[in-house]
Backbone as a printed PyTorch tensor [residue, N CA C, xyz], in Angstrom:
tensor([[[123.5590,  62.6160,  75.8190],
         [123.4210,  62.5860,  77.2600],
         [123.6480,  63.9900,  77.8480]],

        [[124.7080,  64.6560,  77.4060],
         [125.0100,  65.9930,  77.8920],
         [123.8860,  66.9540,  77.5220]],

        [[123.3790,  66.8500,  76.2780],
         [122.2860,  67.7010,  75.8290],
         [121.0440,  67.4690,  76.6850]],

        [[120.7240,  66.2000,  76.9780],
         [119.5520,  65.8610,  77.7850],
         [119.6890,  66.4400,  79.1880]],

        [[120.8700,  66.3140,  79.7750],
         [121.1010,  66.8410,  81.1310],
         [120.9560,  68.3620,  81.1130]],

        [[121.5110,  69.0310,  80.1080],
         [121.4120,  70.4860,  80.0070],
         [119.9630,  70.9230,  79.8270]],

        [[119.2320,  70.1820,  78.9800],
         [117.8330,  70.4880,  78.7540],
         [117.0340,  70.3350,  80.0470]],

        [[117.3090,  69.2580,  80.7910],
         [116.6310,  69.0300,  82.0640],
         [116.9440,  70.1560,  83.0490]],

        [[118.2050,  70.5460,  83.1340],
         [118.6030,  71.6220,  84.0500],
         [117.9050,  72.9270,  83.6710]],

        [[117.8800,  73.2350,  82.3670],
         [117.2090,  74.4440,  81.9050],
         [115.7230,  74.4120,  82.2610]],

        [[115.0750,  73.2770,  82.0180],
         [113.6400,  73.1370,  82.3190],
         [113.3780,  73.2990,  83.8110]],

        [[114.2340,  72.7080,  84.6350],
         [114.0630,  72.8140,  86.0850],
         [114.2260,  74.2610,  86.5350]],

        [[115.2160,  74.9550,  85.9750],
         [115.4100,  76.3590,  86.3380],
         [114.2520,  77.2110,  85.8700]],

        [[113.7200,  76.9490,  84.6880],
         [112.5880,  77.7060,  84.1650],
         [111.3680,  77.5290,  85.0550]],

        [[111.0850,  76.3080,  85.4810],
         [109.9480,  76.0490,  86.3740],
         [110.1670,  76.7500,  87.7020]],

        [[111.3900,  76.6910,  88.2520],
         [111.6860,  77.3570,  89.5150],
         [111.4830,  78.8600,  89.3810]],

        [[111.9860,  79.4610,  88.2990],
         [111.8600,  80.9040,  88.1100],
         [110.4060,  81.3280,  88.0270]],

        [[109.6050,  80.5800,  87.2820],
         [108.1900,  80.9190,  87.1410],
         [107.4760,  80.7710,  88.4780]],

        [[107.7180,  79.6770,  89.2070],
         [107.0090,  79.4740,  90.4690],
         [107.4820,  80.4590,  91.5280]],

        [[108.7690,  80.8120,  91.5110],
         [109.2700,  81.7710,  92.4920],
         [108.7030,  83.1590,  92.2190]],

        [[108.5210,  83.4830,  90.9440],
         [108.0300,  84.8100,  90.6030],
         [106.5000,  84.8920,  90.6940]],

        [[105.8180,  83.7540,  90.6220],
         [104.3540,  83.7670,  90.6710],
         [103.9060,  84.1780,  92.0670]],

        [[103.2320,  85.3020,  92.1620],
         [102.7890,  85.8170,  93.4460],
         [101.3090,  86.1450,  93.3530]],

        [[100.6870,  86.2900,  94.5010],
         [ 99.2800,  86.6350,  94.5430],
         [ 99.1590,  88.1180,  94.9020]],

        [[ 99.2040,  88.9790,  93.8830],
         [ 99.0710,  90.4090,  94.1000],
         [ 98.4160,  91.0320,  92.8680]],

        [[ 97.8490,  92.2430,  93.0130],
         [ 97.2280,  92.9020,  91.8650],
         [ 98.2440,  93.1430,  90.7450]],

        [[ 97.7870,  93.0650,  89.5040],
         [ 98.6620,  93.2390,  88.3360],
         [ 99.3850,  94.5800,  88.3580]],

        [[ 98.7570,  95.6220,  88.9110],
         [ 99.3920,  96.9440,  88.9800],
         [100.6890,  96.9260,  89.7790]],

        [[100.8210,  95.9560,  90.6630],
         [102.0030,  95.8930,  91.5250],
         [103.1380,  95.0540,  90.9350]],

        [[102.9410,  94.5330,  89.7450],
         [103.9840,  93.7260,  89.1080],
         [105.1250,  94.6270,  88.6620]],

        [[106.3680,  94.1830,  88.8870],
         [107.4950,  94.9760,  88.3880],
         [107.5290,  94.9240,  86.8620]],

        [[108.2110,  95.8670,  86.2350],
         [108.2830,  95.8760,  84.7660],
         [108.8970,  94.5960,  84.2020]],

        [[108.5250,  94.2950,  82.9760],
         [109.0760,  93.1440,  82.2550],
         [110.5950,  93.2060,  82.3030]],

        [[111.2220,  92.0760,  82.5450],
         [112.6790,  92.0090,  82.5700],
         [113.2800,  92.1150,  83.9560]],

        [[112.4920,  92.5160,  84.9490],
         [113.0060,  92.5630,  86.3240],
         [113.2440,  91.1280,  86.7930]],

        [[114.3430,  90.9110,  87.4960],
         [114.7310,  89.5810,  87.9610],
         [114.5330,  89.4680,  89.4660]],

        [[113.8670,  88.4120,  89.8800],
         [113.5970,  88.1850,  91.2970],
         [114.8910,  87.9700,  92.0710]],

        [[115.0910,  88.7360,  93.1410],
         [116.2020,  88.5250,  94.0650],
         [115.7430,  87.6200,  95.2000]],

        [[114.5880,  87.9380,  95.8060],
         [114.0770,  87.1180,  96.8960],
         [112.9090,  87.7640,  97.6060]],

        [[112.2270,  86.9460,  98.4010],
         [111.0640,  87.3700,  99.1820],
         [111.4210,  87.2180, 100.6510]],

        [[111.1510,  88.2620, 101.4470],
         [111.5600,  88.2890, 102.8480],
         [110.4050,  88.7630, 103.7250]],

        [[110.2750,  88.1450, 104.8800],
         [109.2160,  88.4960, 105.8310],
         [109.6930,  89.6280, 106.7310]],

        [[108.8300,  90.6110, 106.9340],
         [109.1480,  91.7430, 107.8050],
         [108.2410,  91.7340, 109.0120]],

        [[108.8100,  92.1180, 110.1360],
         [108.0460,  92.2830, 111.3640],
         [108.5900,  93.5210, 112.0680]],

        [[107.6820,  94.4340, 112.4320],
         [108.1380,  95.6600, 113.0720],
         [106.9880,  96.5870, 113.3600]],

        [[107.2610,  97.8820, 113.2210],
         [106.2620,  98.9050, 113.5070],
         [106.2660,  99.9760, 112.4220]],

        [[105.1200, 100.6170, 112.2830],
         [104.9900, 101.8430, 111.5030],
         [104.8530, 102.9420, 112.5540]],

        [[105.6730, 103.9760, 112.4630],
         [105.7010, 105.0280, 113.4760],
         [104.9270, 106.2430, 112.9610]],

        [[104.0340, 106.7360, 113.8060],
         [103.2310, 107.9240, 113.4890],
         [103.5190, 108.9910, 114.5310]],

        [[103.5180, 110.2530, 114.0990],
         [103.8010, 111.3650, 114.9960],
         [102.6610, 112.3710, 114.9210]],

        [[102.3690, 113.0110, 116.0340],
         [101.3280, 114.0360, 116.1030],
         [101.9030, 115.3440, 115.5640]],

        [[101.2360, 115.8740, 114.5160],
         [101.6950, 117.1150, 113.8820],
         [100.5250, 118.0700, 113.7160]],

        [[100.8460, 119.3530, 113.6020],
         [ 99.8340, 120.3680, 113.3240],
         [ 99.6840, 120.4620, 111.8090]],

        [[ 98.4440, 120.3260, 111.3490],
         [ 98.1300, 120.4870, 109.9220],
         [ 97.0050, 121.5000, 109.8280]],

        [[ 97.3430, 122.6830, 109.3380],
         [ 96.3560, 123.7610, 109.3110],
         [ 96.0490, 124.1810, 110.7280]],

        [[ 94.7890, 124.0610, 111.1190],
         [ 94.3910, 124.4260, 112.4870],
         [ 94.1560, 123.1940, 113.3530]],

        [[ 94.4080, 122.0070, 112.7990],
         [ 94.1370, 120.7680, 113.5440],
         [ 95.4400, 120.0260, 113.8520]],

        [[ 95.3310, 119.1460, 114.8070],
         [ 96.4160, 118.2260, 115.1190],
         [ 95.9910, 116.8520, 114.6470]],

        [[ 96.8820, 116.1930, 113.9160],
         [ 96.5430, 114.8500, 113.4460],
         [ 97.7880, 113.9900, 113.3340]],

        [[ 97.5340, 112.6840, 113.2760],
         [ 98.6160, 111.7190, 113.1650],
         [ 99.1390, 111.6850, 111.7370]],

        [[100.4680, 111.6740, 111.6170],
         [101.1220, 111.6600, 110.3170],
         [102.1890, 110.5550, 110.3300]],

        [[102.3280, 109.8700, 109.2110],
         [103.3330, 108.8100, 109.1200],
         [104.7330, 109.3970, 109.2360]],

        [[105.5690, 108.7590, 110.0460],
         [106.9550, 109.2030, 110.2230],
         [107.9290, 108.2550, 109.5320]],

        [[107.8940, 106.9620, 109.9050],
         [108.8740, 106.0130, 109.3550],
         [108.5250, 104.5870, 109.7540]],

        [[109.0280, 103.6190, 108.9860],
         [108.9180, 102.2210, 109.4130],
         [110.1400, 101.8500, 110.2500]],

        [[109.9970, 100.7910, 110.9930],
         [111.1240, 100.2160, 111.7420],
         [110.8510,  98.7160, 111.8130]],

        [[111.5970,  97.9440, 111.0130],
         [111.3150,  96.5110, 110.9350],
         [112.5760,  95.7150, 110.6300]],

        [[112.4970,  94.4400, 110.9150],
         [113.5500,  93.4750, 110.5790],
         [113.0010,  92.5300, 109.5210]],

        [[113.8000,  92.2560, 108.5020],
         [113.4280,  91.3070, 107.4630],
         [114.2250,  90.0280, 107.6510]],

        [[113.5460,  88.8960, 107.4730],
         [114.2030,  87.5980, 107.6020],
         [113.9400,  86.7600, 106.3560]],

        [[114.8410,  85.8070, 106.1230],
         [114.6490,  84.9120, 104.9750],
         [113.7140,  83.7770, 105.3640]],

        [[113.5030,  82.8450, 104.4590],
         [112.5520,  81.7470, 104.6760],
         [112.9510,  80.8470, 105.8470]],

        [[114.2290,  80.8410, 106.2100],
         [114.6920,  80.0350, 107.3380],
         [114.7220,  80.8300, 108.6460]],

        [[114.2380,  82.0770, 108.6030],
         [114.1910,  82.9090, 109.8070],
         [115.4970,  83.6230, 110.1130]],

        [[116.4580,  83.5840, 109.1890],
         [117.7420,  84.2680, 109.4000],
         [117.5980,  85.7440, 109.0410]],

        [[118.2520,  86.6330, 109.7970],
         [118.1880,  88.0690, 109.4860],
         [118.6780,  88.3470, 108.0680]],

        [[117.9450,  89.2080, 107.3540],
         [118.3350,  89.5940, 106.0060],
         [118.6660,  91.0860, 105.9370]],

        [[117.7690,  91.9270, 106.4540],
         [117.9760,  93.3760, 106.3670],
         [117.1430,  94.0790, 107.4250]],

        [[117.4930,  95.3360, 107.6780],
         [116.6490,  96.1840, 108.5170],
         [115.9920,  97.2080, 107.6030]],

        [[114.8070,  97.6430, 108.0080],
         [113.9980,  98.5650, 107.2040],
         [113.7050,  99.7820, 108.0590]],

        [[113.9810, 100.9620, 107.4980],
         [113.7650, 102.1980, 108.2440],
         [113.4170, 103.3200, 107.2730]],

        [[113.3110, 104.5460, 107.8020],
         [112.8880, 105.6900, 107.0060],
         [113.6630, 105.8560, 105.7140]],

        [[112.9740, 106.3950, 104.7460],
         [113.5540, 106.6220, 103.4240],
         [112.5260, 106.3950, 102.3240]],

        [[111.8820, 105.2600, 102.1970],
         [112.1240, 103.9930, 102.9120],
         [113.4350, 103.3500, 102.4570]],

        [[114.1540, 102.8050, 103.4310],
         [115.4570, 102.1980, 103.1850],
         [115.4810, 100.7840, 103.7140]],

        [[116.1420,  99.9060, 102.9560],
         [116.4260,  98.5440, 103.3960],
         [117.9370,  98.4210, 103.4190]],

        [[118.4970,  97.9610, 104.5400],
         [119.9410,  97.8390, 104.6870],
         [120.2850,  96.4180, 105.1180]],

        [[121.0660,  95.7450, 104.2800],
         [121.4780,  94.3690, 104.5620],
         [122.6710,  94.3600, 105.5110]],

        [[122.9540,  93.1880, 106.0680],
         [124.0640,  93.0260, 106.9980],
         [125.4170,  93.3700, 106.4050]],

        [[125.5500,  93.2730, 105.0860],
         [126.8220,  93.5970, 104.4410],
         [126.9700,  95.0940, 104.1680]],

        [[125.9910,  95.9040, 104.5980],
         [126.0480,  97.3500, 104.4160],
         [125.4080,  97.8460, 103.1340]],

        [[125.0380,  96.9450, 102.2240],
         [124.3850,  97.3840, 100.9930],
         [122.9830,  97.8930, 101.3200]],

        [[122.5190,  98.8510, 100.5090],
         [121.2270,  99.4980, 100.7700],
         [120.4320,  99.6470,  99.4890]],

        [[119.1080,  99.7150,  99.6710],
         [118.1860, 100.0970,  98.6090],
         [117.2520, 101.1380,  99.2060]],

        [[117.0570, 102.2290,  98.4950],
         [116.1550, 103.2960,  98.9350],
         [115.0200, 103.3830,  97.9250]],

        [[113.7820, 103.2790,  98.4140],
         [112.6350, 103.1910,  97.5390],
         [111.8440, 104.4760,  97.3780]],

        [[111.0760, 104.5000,  96.2850],
         [110.1340, 105.5830,  96.0090],
         [108.8690, 104.9270,  95.4800]],

        [[107.7400, 105.1950,  96.1250],
         [106.4780, 104.5440,  95.7570],
         [106.0690, 104.8730,  94.3260]],

        [[105.7330, 103.8210,  93.5750],
         [105.2260, 103.9630,  92.2150],
         [103.7270, 103.6910,  92.1680]],

        [[103.2900, 102.6200,  92.8570],
         [101.8860, 102.1970,  92.8510],
         [101.4910, 101.8140,  94.2740]],

        [[100.3070, 102.2550,  94.6840],
         [ 99.7490, 101.9130,  95.9960],
         [ 98.3970, 101.2480,  95.7830]],

        [[ 98.1870, 100.1270,  96.4560],
         [ 96.9090,  99.4010,  96.4030],
         [ 96.4240,  99.1900,  97.8340]],

        [[ 95.1320,  99.3840,  98.0990],
         [ 94.6240,  99.1070,  99.4440],
         [ 94.8730,  97.6420,  99.8230]],

        [[ 95.1920,  97.4170, 101.0740],
         [ 95.3870,  96.0530, 101.5610],
         [ 94.0380,  95.3580, 101.6860]],

        [[ 93.9900,  94.0640, 101.4100],
         [ 92.7240,  93.3420, 101.5520],
         [ 92.2690,  93.1990, 103.0050]],

        [[ 93.2050,  93.2480, 103.9550],
         [ 92.8540,  93.1060, 105.3740],
         [ 92.5530,  94.4700, 105.9810]],

        [[ 91.4680,  94.5820, 106.7470],
         [ 91.1750,  95.8410, 107.4470],
         [ 92.2940,  96.1560, 108.4500]],

        [[ 92.6370,  97.4370, 108.5550],
         [ 93.6550,  97.8680, 109.5110],
         [ 95.0810,  97.6140, 109.0590]],

        [[ 95.2490,  97.1520, 107.8150],
         [ 96.5910,  96.8770, 107.2890],
         [ 97.0470,  98.0180, 106.3840]],

        [[ 98.3320,  98.2930, 106.4220],
         [ 98.9060,  99.3080, 105.5420],
         [ 98.8160,  98.8400, 104.0900]],

        [[ 98.8160,  99.7770, 103.1400],
         [ 98.6590,  99.4230, 101.7250],
         [ 99.7870,  98.5430, 101.1860]],

        [[ 99.4820,  97.8880, 100.0890],
         [100.4800,  97.1450,  99.3250],
         [101.1160,  98.1370,  98.3650]],

        [[102.4150,  97.9390,  98.0650],
         [103.1540,  98.9060,  97.2590],
         [104.0340,  98.2520,  96.2050]],

        [[104.2980,  99.0060,  95.1560],
         [105.3980,  98.7410,  94.2400],
         [106.2520,  99.9930,  94.2900]],

        [[107.5320,  99.8090,  94.5820],
         [108.4580, 100.9300,  94.6770],
         [109.5960, 100.7650,  93.6850]],

        [[110.0730, 101.8770,  93.1340],
         [111.3260, 101.8440,  92.3900],
         [112.4170, 101.9960,  93.4480]],

        [[113.6330, 101.5610,  93.1270],
         [114.7010, 101.6340,  94.1270],
         [116.0120, 102.0650,  93.5050]],

        [[116.7460, 102.8580,  94.2680],
         [118.1460, 103.1540,  93.9850],
         [118.9270, 102.3420,  95.0040]],

        [[119.9460, 101.6370,  94.5360],
         [120.6440, 100.7420,  95.4550],
         [122.1500, 100.8410,  95.3140]],

        [[122.8190, 100.1910,  96.2530],
         [124.2730, 100.1100,  96.2420],
         [124.7350,  99.4190,  94.9680]],

        [[125.9880,  99.6640,  94.6090],
         [126.5580,  99.0270,  93.4190],
         [126.9090,  97.5700,  93.6830]],

        [[127.1890,  97.2320,  94.9410],
         [127.5730,  95.8530,  95.2640],
         [126.8620,  95.4090,  96.5320]],

        [[127.0870,  94.1740,  96.9100],
         [126.4460,  93.6130,  98.0910],
         [125.1460,  92.9290,  97.7400]],

        [[124.5120,  92.3400,  98.7440],
         [123.3010,  91.5550,  98.5160],
         [122.1640,  92.3960,  97.9300]],

        [[122.1030,  93.6760,  98.2720],
         [121.0720,  94.5590,  97.7210],
         [121.5750,  95.3690,  96.5270]],

        [[122.7910,  95.1270,  96.1100],
         [123.3520,  95.8130,  94.9580],
         [122.5380,  95.5320,  93.7090]],

        [[122.1860,  96.5700,  92.9940],
         [121.4520,  96.4100,  91.7490],
         [119.9510,  96.2860,  91.8970]],

        [[119.4180,  96.3340,  93.1180],
         [117.9650,  96.2430,  93.3000],
         [117.3110,  97.4530,  92.6370]],

        [[116.2900,  97.1800,  91.7960],
         [115.5960,  98.2440,  91.0680],
         [114.1440,  98.4210,  91.4960]],

        [[113.5410,  97.3430,  92.0480],
         [112.1330,  97.4070,  92.4510],
         [111.9250,  96.6160,  93.7340]],

        [[110.9600,  97.0750,  94.5350],
         [110.5820,  96.3930,  95.7720],
         [109.0590,  96.3810,  95.8310]],

        [[108.5000,  95.2210,  96.1860],
         [107.0590,  95.1180,  96.4330],
         [106.8520,  94.9230,  97.9290]],

        [[105.7780,  95.5170,  98.4470],
         [105.3320,  95.2270,  99.8110],
         [103.9380,  94.6500,  99.6590]],

        [[103.7770,  93.3810, 100.0610],
         [102.4790,  92.7050,  99.9590],
         [102.2010,  91.9500, 101.2580]],

        [[101.0260,  91.3420, 101.3170],
         [100.6320,  90.5080, 102.4680],
         [100.7800,  91.2530, 103.7900]],

        [[100.3530,  92.5020, 103.8040],
         [100.4780,  93.3090, 105.0150],
         [ 99.4030,  92.9630, 106.0330]],

        [[ 99.7700,  93.1250, 107.2790],
         [ 98.8500,  92.9370, 108.3930],
         [ 99.1940,  93.9910, 109.4420]],

        [[ 98.2050,  94.7630, 109.8720],
         [ 98.4460,  95.8020, 110.8700],
         [ 99.1740,  97.0010, 110.2850]],

        [[ 99.6500,  97.8630, 111.1800],
         [100.4570,  99.0070, 110.7840],
         [ 99.7030, 100.2800, 110.4740]],

        [[ 98.3670, 100.2250, 110.3970],
         [ 97.6020, 101.4350, 110.0770],
         [ 97.7350, 102.4430, 111.2200]],

        [[ 97.7190, 103.7120, 110.8460],
         [ 97.9010, 104.7800, 111.8260],
         [ 96.7040, 104.9900, 112.7080]],

        [[ 96.9350, 105.7050, 113.8210],
         [ 95.8390, 106.0350, 114.7290],
         [ 94.7960, 106.8860, 114.0030]],

        [[ 93.5550, 106.7640, 114.4210],
         [ 92.4580, 107.5120, 113.8070],
         [ 92.0930, 108.6780, 114.7150]],

        [[ 91.7470, 109.7960, 114.0960],
         [ 91.2950, 110.9520, 114.8620],
         [ 92.4160, 111.9220, 115.1670]],

        [[ 92.0810, 112.8800, 116.0080],
         [ 93.0540, 113.9120, 116.3670],
         [ 93.9760, 113.4130, 117.4660]],

        [[ 95.0780, 114.1020, 117.6100],
         [ 96.0150, 113.7910, 118.6860],
         [ 96.1270, 115.0190, 119.5770]],

        [[ 96.6450, 114.8510, 120.7690],
         [ 96.6570, 115.9570, 121.7240],
         [ 98.0210, 116.6280, 121.8710]],

        [[ 99.0930, 115.8570, 121.8430],
         [100.4190, 116.4180, 122.1100],
         [101.2830, 116.3880, 120.8560]],

        [[101.5550, 117.5700, 120.2990],
         [102.3880, 117.6680, 119.1070],
         [103.7570, 117.0500, 119.4010]],

        [[104.2050, 116.1960, 118.4880],
         [105.5060, 115.5370, 118.6610],
         [105.4150, 114.1590, 119.2900]],

        [[104.2620, 113.8360, 119.8800],
         [104.1410, 112.5060, 120.4730],
         [104.0730, 111.4530, 119.3620]],

        [[104.5100, 110.2530, 119.6880],
         [104.5390, 109.1800, 118.6930],
         [103.6730, 108.0110, 119.1190]],

        [[103.1600, 107.3080, 118.1110],
         [102.4790, 106.0300, 118.3260],
         [103.0850, 105.0390, 117.3600]],

        [[103.2540, 103.8140, 117.8340],
         [103.8220, 102.7490, 117.0130],
         [102.7610, 101.6890, 116.7880]],

        [[102.5620, 101.3500, 115.5120],
         [101.5700, 100.3370, 115.1510],
         [102.3030,  99.1160, 114.6130]],

        [[102.1800,  97.9870, 115.3040],
         [102.8340,  96.7580, 114.8720],
         [102.3310,  96.3050, 113.5090]],

        [[103.2500,  95.7600, 112.7010],
         [102.8470,  95.2560, 111.3790],
         [103.7520,  94.1280, 110.9320]],

        [[103.2260,  93.3690, 109.9780],
         [104.0190,  92.3750, 109.2640],
         [103.7450,  92.5650, 107.7760]],

        [[104.6860,  92.1430, 106.9670],
         [104.5390,  92.2500, 105.5110],
         [105.5670,  91.3430, 104.8530]],

        [[105.3740,  91.1070, 103.5700],
         [106.3900,  90.4520, 102.7500],
         [106.9580,  91.5090, 101.8260]],

        [[108.2890,  91.5520, 101.7390],
         [108.9740,  92.4300, 100.8010],
         [109.6550,  91.5620,  99.7670]],

        [[109.4340,  91.9030,  98.4920],
         [110.0110,  91.1460,  97.3910],
         [110.9110,  92.0940,  96.6120]],

        [[112.1710,  91.6870,  96.4570],
         [113.1830,  92.5210,  95.8170],
         [113.4810,  91.9970,  94.4140]],

        [[113.6290,  92.9470,  93.4780],
         [113.9170,  92.6170,  92.0800],
         [115.1020,  93.4450,  91.5980]],

        [[115.9310,  92.8160,  90.7770],
         [117.0580,  93.5140,  90.1380],
         [116.6850,  93.8510,  88.7250]]])
């Protein structure tokens, strides 16, 4: 009886792990073998662009994101800002570096990403090694030249961020 219950529990956990990790994204964006899913969180915010001089022209350049991440029940999970950095309510942080970029399937959406991460030793984001950004909508920068150096434009966006340890 104990063996059967343990086997059932193991099978249920295995199915949950596979279904939780099964995502609809390009294979290039998959984290390395052995990465463990922490969770998937919805982001809503803006991508900030600033007018800068590049050579002899003025053009829009990416400055930073500014977004809030929530869990599946809509509860706040973390804030997202320049770095790129994700900071949870407990003060733990993960700072990412892009490894792979894939064009978003939706026009006008920022690219999908796989990032490596350096994170806090403890807290909810402690030990995070990889972050995916998928299911993006909006956020693309302004097109063309800009007139006033230093001026900013904010482009609203949504995305899903998936964290792995």
